[in-house]
Every structure is written in structure tokens, then in C-alpha cells.
VMD Tcl script that draws the C-alpha trace (Angstrom):
set ca {
  {0.00 0.00 0.00}
  {1.79 3.11 -1.00}
  {2.33 6.40 -2.76}
  {4.18 7.66 -5.81}
  {4.45 11.35 -6.65}
  {4.38 13.25 -9.93}
  {7.78 13.63 -11.57}
  {7.49 15.29 -14.94}
  {11.26 15.13 -15.55}
  {11.38 11.39 -16.17}
  {11.33 9.57 -19.50}
  {9.45 6.39 -20.35}
  {11.03 3.71 -18.19}
  {10.20 0.90 -20.62}
  {12.49 2.47 -23.23}
  {15.41 2.46 -20.80}
  {15.07 -0.69 -18.71}
  {13.13 -3.05 -20.98}
  {14.61 -6.48 -21.54}
  {15.49 -5.66 -25.10}
  {13.57 -8.52 -26.69}
  {10.30 -6.67 -27.25}
  {8.42 -9.04 -24.97}
  {6.17 -6.91 -22.78}
  {5.20 -9.89 -20.61}
  {8.67 -10.80 -19.32}
  {10.68 -9.23 -16.52}
  {14.15 -9.39 -15.00}
  {15.02 -11.60 -12.03}
  {17.51 -11.18 -9.18}
  {18.36 -13.38 -6.20}
  {19.28 -10.33 -4.11}
  {17.22 -9.10 -1.18}
  {17.00 -5.76 0.63}
  {16.73 -5.69 4.42}
  {13.35 -4.11 5.21}
  {14.61 -3.01 8.64}
  {17.51 -0.87 7.40}
  {17.24 2.91 7.74}
  {17.13 4.64 4.36}
  {20.82 5.78 4.30}
  {21.96 2.19 4.88}
  {19.37 0.83 2.44}
  {20.39 3.04 -0.50}
  {23.62 1.16 -1.46}
  {21.70 -2.13 -1.42}
  {18.94 -0.66 -3.63}
  {21.54 0.62 -6.12}
  {23.23 -2.80 -6.16}
  {19.84 -4.41 -6.82}
  {19.07 -2.07 -9.74}
  {22.47 -2.75 -11.31}
  {21.93 -6.49 -10.94}
  {18.46 -6.36 -12.52}
  {19.19 -3.92 -15.33}
  {22.53 -4.66 -16.96}
  {22.60 -1.36 -18.87}
  {22.99 0.34 -15.49}
  {25.71 -2.00 -14.19}
  {28.53 0.45 -14.97}
  {26.67 3.65 -14.04}
  {28.35 5.51 -11.19}
  {26.46 5.29 -7.90}
  {26.38 9.10 -7.68}
  {23.92 9.16 -10.59}
  {21.33 7.18 -8.61}
  {18.96 8.89 -6.21}
  {16.74 6.88 -3.87}
  {13.88 8.19 -1.78}
  {11.14 6.63 0.30}
  {7.72 7.44 -1.13}
  {5.69 5.20 1.13}
  {5.83 3.45 4.43}
  {2.38 1.88 4.39}
  {1.07 -0.75 6.79}
  {2.14 -3.63 4.54}
  {4.90 -2.66 2.09}
  {7.56 -0.01 1.57}
  {7.85 1.83 -1.75}
  {11.01 3.57 -2.93}
  {11.51 5.78 -5.94}
  {14.81 5.27 -7.75}
  {15.88 7.87 -10.31}
  {18.89 7.34 -12.59}
  {20.58 10.09 -14.57}
  {21.52 8.55 -17.92}
  {24.35 9.48 -20.29}
  {22.07 11.65 -22.44}
  {21.09 13.72 -19.40}
  {17.55 12.35 -19.11}
  {16.20 10.91 -15.87}
  {14.57 7.49 -15.58}
  {12.48 6.66 -12.53}
  {11.34 3.27 -11.31}
  {9.52 2.03 -8.21}
  {11.07 -0.58 -5.90}
  {8.50 -2.29 -3.69}
  {9.75 -4.14 -0.62}
  {7.30 -6.72 0.65}
  {6.48 -6.33 4.32}
  {8.18 -8.97 6.47}
  {6.09 -12.14 6.85}
  {3.46 -10.90 4.37}
  {3.88 -14.17 2.43}
  {2.02 -15.67 5.38}
  {-1.20 -14.19 3.94}
  {-0.29 -13.26 0.33}
  {0.26 -15.61 -2.62}
  {3.11 -13.90 -4.53}
  {2.98 -16.27 -7.52}
  {-0.71 -15.45 -7.95}
  {0.10 -11.74 -7.72}
  {2.76 -11.94 -10.45}
  {0.39 -13.85 -12.71}
  {-2.31 -11.22 -12.26}
  {0.02 -8.24 -12.79}
  {0.99 -9.51 -16.22}
  {-2.59 -9.58 -17.50}
  {-3.80 -6.50 -15.65}
  {-0.86 -4.47 -16.95}
  {-1.66 -5.59 -20.51}
  {-5.24 -4.40 -19.91}
  {-3.98 -0.96 -18.87}
  {-4.07 -1.34 -15.09}
  {-1.26 -0.54 -12.69}
  {2.43 -0.16 -13.39}
  {4.44 -2.39 -15.69}
  {6.34 -5.17 -13.92}
  {10.06 -4.76 -14.69}
  {11.79 -7.03 -12.22}
  {11.39 -9.41 -9.30}
  {13.87 -10.01 -6.50}
  {13.92 -12.11 -3.35}
  {11.69 -9.90 -1.22}
  {10.07 -7.50 -3.65}
  {9.48 -6.26 -7.16}
  {10.40 -3.35 -9.42}
  {7.77 -1.57 -11.49}
  {7.55 1.42 -13.78}
  {7.03 4.69 -11.94}
  {3.53 6.13 -12.15}
  {3.50 9.90 -12.51}
  {0.55 10.59 -10.25}
  {-0.47 11.31 -6.70}
  {-1.93 8.80 -4.32}
  {-5.50 9.55 -3.31}
  {-6.62 10.22 0.25}
  {-9.81 8.81 1.83}
  {-11.43 12.23 1.43}
  {-10.78 12.08 -2.32}
  {-12.55 8.85 -3.11}
  {-15.95 10.08 -1.93}
  {-15.89 13.11 -4.25}
  {-18.69 12.52 -6.81}
  {-16.52 13.00 -9.89}
  {-13.78 10.69 -8.64}
  {-16.25 8.14 -7.29}
  {-17.80 7.95 -10.75}
  {-14.40 7.41 -12.37}
  {-13.43 4.73 -9.84}
  {-16.72 2.95 -10.58}
  {-16.10 3.09 -14.35}
  {-12.57 1.75 -13.97}
  {-13.75 -0.98 -11.60}
  {-16.26 -2.06 -14.23}
  {-13.36 -2.49 -16.69}
  {-11.17 -4.17 -14.08}
  {-13.85 -6.75 -13.36}
  {-13.91 -7.70 -17.05}
  {-10.22 -8.66 -17.20}
  {-9.70 -12.41 -17.57}
  {-6.86 -13.92 -15.54}
  {-6.05 -17.56 -16.48}
  {-6.42 -20.15 -13.75}
  {-9.19 -21.16 -11.39}
  {-12.16 -18.78 -11.43}
  {-13.55 -20.07 -8.14}
  {-14.30 -17.25 -5.66}
  {-11.66 -17.18 -2.93}
  {-13.43 -15.14 -0.25}
  {-14.46 -17.82 2.18}
  {-11.31 -19.89 1.64}
  {-9.27 -16.81 2.53}
  {-11.40 -15.83 5.51}
  {-11.30 -19.35 6.94}
  {-7.56 -19.55 6.28}
  {-7.07 -16.27 8.17}
  {-9.34 -17.56 10.93}
  {-7.24 -20.71 11.32}
  {-3.99 -18.75 11.50}
  {-5.36 -15.99 13.72}
  {-6.97 -18.32 16.26}
  {-3.69 -20.24 16.74}
  {-1.50 -17.19 17.47}
  {0.67 -16.79 20.55}
  {2.17 -13.42 21.53}
  {5.50 -12.91 23.29}
  {4.19 -9.61 24.66}
  {2.15 -10.36 27.82}
  {-0.15 -7.36 27.37}
  {-0.91 -8.29 23.76}
  {-1.53 -11.91 24.76}
  {-3.98 -10.75 27.41}
  {-5.90 -8.67 24.85}
  {-5.79 -11.60 22.40}
  {-7.18 -13.98 25.03}
  {-10.25 -11.75 25.41}
  {-11.33 -12.55 21.86}
  {-13.96 -15.26 21.37}
  {-12.95 -17.22 18.29}
  {-15.98 -19.47 18.68}
  {-18.14 -16.37 18.24}
  {-16.12 -15.22 15.22}
  {-16.39 -18.65 13.60}
  {-20.17 -18.62 14.02}
  {-20.32 -15.13 12.50}
  {-18.30 -16.29 9.48}
  {-20.67 -19.20 8.87}
  {-23.75 -16.99 9.19}
  {-22.51 -14.32 6.75}
  {-21.33 -17.02 4.35}
  {-24.84 -18.50 4.37}
  {-26.57 -15.14 3.83}
  {-24.27 -14.03 1.00}
  {-24.57 -17.41 -0.74}
  {-28.25 -16.64 -1.34}
  {-27.51 -13.42 -3.24}
  {-26.14 -15.10 -6.38}
  {-23.45 -12.40 -6.72}
  {-21.38 -12.47 -9.92}
  {-17.81 -13.74 -9.60}
  {-15.16 -11.47 -11.18}
  {-11.43 -10.92 -10.86}
  {-11.39 -8.53 -7.92}
  {-8.83 -6.12 -6.54}
  {-9.94 -6.91 -2.95}
  {-7.97 -4.00 -1.47}
  {-9.26 -0.91 -3.26}
  {-8.41 1.63 -0.58}
  {-7.39 5.21 -1.35}
  {-3.69 4.33 -1.12}
  {-4.10 1.93 -4.04}
  {-5.66 4.59 -6.26}
  {-3.54 7.20 -8.05}
  {-4.52 10.21 -10.10}
  {-2.58 12.11 -12.72}
  {-4.55 15.33 -12.64}
  {-2.93 16.84 -15.75}
  {-3.93 13.85 -17.86}
  {-7.09 13.19 -15.80}
  {-6.05 9.54 -15.58}
  {-6.88 7.25 -12.69}
  {-4.68 4.26 -11.83}
  {-5.37 1.14 -9.77}
  {-2.17 -0.22 -8.16}
  {-1.01 -3.04 -5.85}
  {-2.76 -6.28 -6.81}
  {-1.26 -8.46 -4.09}
  {-4.69 -9.38 -2.69}
  {-6.26 -9.78 -6.15}
  {-8.22 -12.96 -6.87}
  {-11.46 -14.17 -8.34}
  {-14.10 -13.10 -5.88}
  {-17.65 -11.87 -5.48}
  {-18.39 -8.53 -7.13}
  {-20.23 -7.32 -4.03}
  {-17.19 -7.95 -1.86}
  {-14.93 -5.76 -4.00}
  {-17.46 -2.91 -3.97}
  {-18.44 -3.26 -0.29}
  {-14.78 -3.47 0.68}
  {-14.08 -0.26 -1.26}
  {-16.91 1.51 0.58}
  {-15.40 0.46 3.92}
  {-12.17 2.15 2.85}
  {-13.89 5.55 2.84}
  {-13.15 5.36 6.58}
  {-9.35 5.25 6.11}
  {-6.88 3.58 8.48}
  {-8.38 5.58 11.34}
  {-11.67 3.76 10.78}
  {-13.87 6.85 10.80}
  {-16.95 4.96 9.69}
  {-19.05 8.12 9.76}
  {-17.53 8.51 6.26}
  {-19.15 5.28 5.01}
  {-21.09 6.28 1.87}
  {-24.78 7.06 2.17}
  {-27.34 5.23 0.06}
  {-27.42 8.21 -2.31}
  {-23.62 8.16 -2.66}
  {-23.66 4.41 -3.27}
  {-26.35 4.73 -5.95}
  {-24.18 7.34 -7.68}
  {-21.32 4.81 -7.69}
  {-23.57 1.96 -8.85}
  {-24.93 3.94 -11.80}
  {-21.44 4.57 -13.16}
  {-20.37 1.01 -12.43}
  {-23.36 -0.73 -14.04}
  {-23.68 1.54 -17.10}
  {-20.56 3.73 -17.47}
  {-21.81 5.26 -20.73}
  {-25.41 5.81 -19.66}
  {-25.45 6.01 -15.85}
  {-28.88 7.64 -15.73}
  {-30.41 4.62 -17.50}
  {-29.79 2.19 -14.64}
  {-33.08 0.88 -13.25}
  {-34.17 1.31 -9.65}
  {-34.40 -2.47 -9.40}
  {-30.73 -2.91 -10.38}
  {-29.64 -0.19 -7.95}
  {-31.52 -1.83 -5.11}
  {-30.10 -5.27 -5.87}
  {-26.51 -4.04 -5.96}
  {-27.07 -2.04 -2.78}
  {-28.15 -5.20 -0.94}
  {-25.33 -7.24 -2.47}
  {-22.56 -4.74 -1.69}
  {-23.65 -3.98 1.86}
  {-24.04 -7.62 2.80}
  {-20.57 -8.44 1.48}
  {-19.32 -5.32 3.28}
  {-19.82 -7.33 6.47}
  {-17.53 -10.06 5.13}
  {-14.92 -7.37 4.42}
  {-14.90 -6.40 8.10}
  {-14.44 -10.03 9.14}
  {-11.57 -10.57 6.72}
  {-9.56 -7.48 7.62}
  {-10.21 -7.94 11.34}
  {-8.65 -11.41 11.20}
  {-5.88 -10.14 8.92}
  {-5.08 -7.48 11.53}
  {-4.64 -10.11 14.24}
  {-2.09 -11.94 12.11}
  {-0.27 -8.68 11.38}
  {-0.25 -7.83 15.09}
  {1.86 -10.94 15.65}
  {3.89 -11.00 12.42}
  {4.50 -7.43 11.27}
  {7.34 -5.21 12.57}
  {5.60 -2.09 11.21}
  {4.64 0.44 13.86}
  {0.87 0.23 13.58}
  {-1.66 -0.75 16.24}
  {-3.06 -3.82 14.51}
  {-4.82 -5.10 17.63}
  {-6.76 -1.86 17.90}
  {-7.54 -2.15 14.18}
  {-8.97 -5.64 14.78}
  {-11.44 -4.31 17.35}
  {-12.40 -1.29 15.23}
  {-13.26 -3.54 12.29}
  {-14.93 -6.30 14.29}
  {-17.01 -3.89 16.34}
  {-18.15 -2.10 13.17}
  {-19.15 -5.50 11.78}
  {-21.26 -6.23 14.86}
  {-22.80 -2.76 14.76}
  {-24.00 -3.23 11.15}
  {-24.69 -6.95 10.98}
  {-28.35 -7.03 11.95}
  {-29.30 -4.09 9.72}
  {-27.80 -5.48 6.53}
  {-28.56 -9.17 7.15}
  {-32.21 -8.22 7.72}
  {-32.14 -6.11 4.56}
  {-30.77 -9.05 2.57}
  {-33.35 -11.49 3.95}
  {-36.21 -9.05 3.25}
  {-34.94 -8.53 -0.29}
  {-34.66 -12.28 -0.90}
  {-38.14 -12.90 0.51}
  {-39.85 -10.73 -2.09}
}
mol new
graphics top color blue
foreach p $ca { graphics top sphere $p radius 0.5 }
foreach p [lrange $ca 0 end-1] q [lrange $ca 1 end] { graphics top cylinder $p $q radius 0.2 }
display resetview
């Protein structure tokens, strides 16, 4: 999860660090790794070494012509911008993404690489240029990362909806079975078996009823199974930090597909609505019915949003808000795992309770809505 800023002085990275064979689907490989825990000054020489190893045309470039800066320190990954001054005086920028330590515990990296190839070809995200032991290198996107307050603006919400419609039409080879409940139950199994070295954290953890959580998972799984929601290739993590906007070109980008998988359409949309709250979980920002209908119109019929029927709006409202509950369950369990595994300075245990309590607050309202809708 991260940010990349506008840099109008850079040239097209694919012209400078492509593999030279014209194959847009291949990328460079390196066995090197970069210690996630290093402070930036100590990390820079390792990043330069990595770039020289991946891109042979830079192997003899003097280190002084590389500049490295941190552009993100999100709650999962770190993003760094590397700019190289070439012989002709032009600058080339790339993005180095360091996977968060232990994130492979919940993320399938092979699946992510497979998805990036096809999504990039469809015009989504940055081009994959290289892969190393604990991260990847991608083309630099000249844009700003959105904030939670941005994504609820009507004009941007409409554009996100249009792009999500296109995203959901991309075909990724492999199993098209929805992964939601497999992933939630997998997270449940890992989360419920955790042990903390920190006595205070263990005490907080022991207060959690995993029997209750398991029963909640089964109930929401049963309710959502009745909705017959379409299965599409989903982003599954469409928060503001994974949306970028080049305002000069008026172009919106989706980035970071590490949680991408085939999933229920309603989950991807409901999960996006939850992200209006940001990391601080200010759920007073959750979109109103009117705001959701605005999004649905541009998602269902991007070219003729005013032609969407009331019936279709209602159905998608029920679908998205019921799967929104599943989103809370997933990220709550994810947060417990991160609380034990991640070295990043973020209060994951608090995040668990914020998400789980919001789930409990909304469960009856939206489960009742779904059952009433299905009973018609």
C-alpha cells in the first residue's frame, strides 16, 4: 500500500530498462534481497546494487547518478523511488517495492505476479520490470496517491466505478472459483492459533472469542450465498492508497494487486466503501445510500449512468452492503495476524477491534435487509 508522486522530468522507463527482446510480458530476475529493517541511508547502497543487478545497462553507471527516496511506508509494504541520470542527461524513474516482512504468510506472490501480467496488458497498474527475493520493481507512475477524502468526491467516485467495471472484465487464467471464504477461513485458522511474546498483547488476544467469530463467518457465508453475486477478478484492497490520479492527464490508476483474486463482485465494492473510513476507521464517512447509488450507476452503465433501473440499484445495494460485512471479518482477522507478524509500527490489535465492532454494529441491519430482499 503506498504512494508515488508526480515527476514530470522522467522519461518512459520501458524504453530504458526493458529487456530488449520486445516481450512486454517478461521481466528481470535477481536473487538479491533488501533488508526491510535498514534505515534509508543504509538501504540506498543495497537498492543501487539491486538495480544494477536487474538492469545490466545500469551495471557500470556511477552510484552518484542514482537517487533513492522513500515514497511510502504503508502498513504492509515499503515503496522507494529510484531515479537514474543517464548518459544523455535524461532521468529514468522506477519504483522498488519491498514486501512487508512475513506478508507471504497471507499473500500468494505467484498469484500476484500472474495477475500483474494480464492487468498491466489491460492498462491497469504499473508495468512489472523485475522481481527479487523480497520485492518487485515496477515502472514509476507519474501521479499522486489519493486520500480517503478524495474517493468520496462525486466525480472521482464515478471514475473509480467506471474503472472498476473495466477491471472486473479482465480475464486472468487459472481457477475462477471465488476465494473469499477460503481466505477468511484460512485467516481464521492462522489468527486463532497465534501466541504473543508480549504479555499485554496476549492478554488482549485472550479476550477474543474465536468461537463467536467462527459462528459469525458461517452466518454471513450463508446469507451471501443466497444473493447469487457475480464472480469477477477482484482487486480486494481498493483503498485510497491503491488509487492514483494524474490530474494533468485526468487519468486514474489502480495499483497493488497483491490481494487480487477471483471473488464476489459485491465484496470488491463493499470493501471499497469500507475504505472511505481510512486507516483511522472513521466509519461516519461510510457512503450514504445516495452516494452508493451514484457509484452503482457509473459502475453498471458507465456510458449511460442515468439509464440504470431502480431495481438494479436496489439489488446491488443489498449485495454490496451484505458483502461489506464479510470485508470487516476478513480485515479484522488479517489485523490479528499482522499484530503478531508485522514489525511495522501500527496498532493492529486496535484495528482488529475497530473492524470487528463495526461489523457487529451493522450486521443485523444489513442481514435483515438481505433477507427481506430475498423474501420478495
